[in-house]
C-alpha angles and dihedrals in degrees: 000000000000092000089050092050092051090048093052091047090052090049090053093047092050090050092050089049089051090047091055093045091051094046091051093047090049094049091052093046092045093052091048092056098033093113094053093044091055093052090045094053092048089050095046099050094051113094118230093268096054133082092279091079088064086080132271093259092067091053087069089063090045093056090046093049092047092048093064095240132259118076089338088068087065099041090046088076091058093047109134092014093121088057091051094050091053086061098037095058098062093033099056090031088060096039099049096040090045089052091055092045095047092047091057093045094050093047090051091046091052091048095047096047095044092233112136112223120180114250090234090058093048090052093049091050094042090050096047091047090050091048094054090044090055094047092049095050096045108028099108088056089051090049092050093049091052092050092049092051090051092052090049091050089049090056099250110173093208121039119186118240119257092260090049093050092049088050093049093050091048090053091049097052114350125231090333089063093046090053095043106146094006092128090061096043091051093048092050092044092051091056094037101051091039092056091039099055096037092049091044095059094041088051092049089053091051093046091054089055102042110013110064089338117234106142093171101046130070120275112277125230088259091051088051096046095047091046093050095056093045091050092049093050095047095046095044092052092057097046106027095110089062089056092053091048090047094056092048091051091047098050106029105067126211094335091062093045089055092045094047105031097166139357097272100044091040094054090044094052089046088053096046097046102035106017128223104296099038095031119027095026101030111155092006095137090053089047093057087056087058099038100054097056092035099054091037094057101039098041097044092041092050092051091050096045091046094051094049103037108027116070 
């Protein structure tokens, strides 16, 4: 019993360490890509008849003009980043630590049951489960962040705090309102994280063989950085329509909920009304500009922090 107790405490400690490493990696990555994320959200939430259709590049000028120029033109692109970081720390902390936990559990389950499950499948399932866990635990924060970003874009002089926004949404519609669009987000997160983590590890193995070959040694920082970018691009391409739909549901109120009642109907409606390029994949090119540095930084940095500080 004493041994089991120590073993359990060790597992909890390791998960806590992974959580902190993941959160720190996420904060750094989110700050790096903050300008792109702000432009992307503005572009996504505009309907096809609004200014967003003039092209995301013009939105850069719009942000600069509205900032008043000078040094404010630079800081304007990081407007709302502190709010985003508050959400990103627990989100990526939970996602990355959960992925490590579920991988170990699935490997042990496969070994105990005698059922051979390919490592790639285990990684995909563990990643997908970790993605859903992270979304479920932090979704109200993501909803509040999207609402606050919309208010900022609309020129509101006073924007409630994240806690205040969560409280206001809860008063309006209870838990159902706080988790509006969560089903779409969890579906997208399961596919995105499953593909991302499985692809990341596969890419690291390929990099060790063909990019600065070192098949017997651990992946280098370059291997990890390159693999993080590749994993992000592949996963994002598959699940991007869910991201567009999620933003619409988070910022559109009751009208959007009625228009997009679930993932399947929502994606079909989006396709019929706005097509593939201007609907399902609206802003994808801009999102690639965000995804590559984002996944590169947080996946590689998490690996490095984990290897150096988690024993």
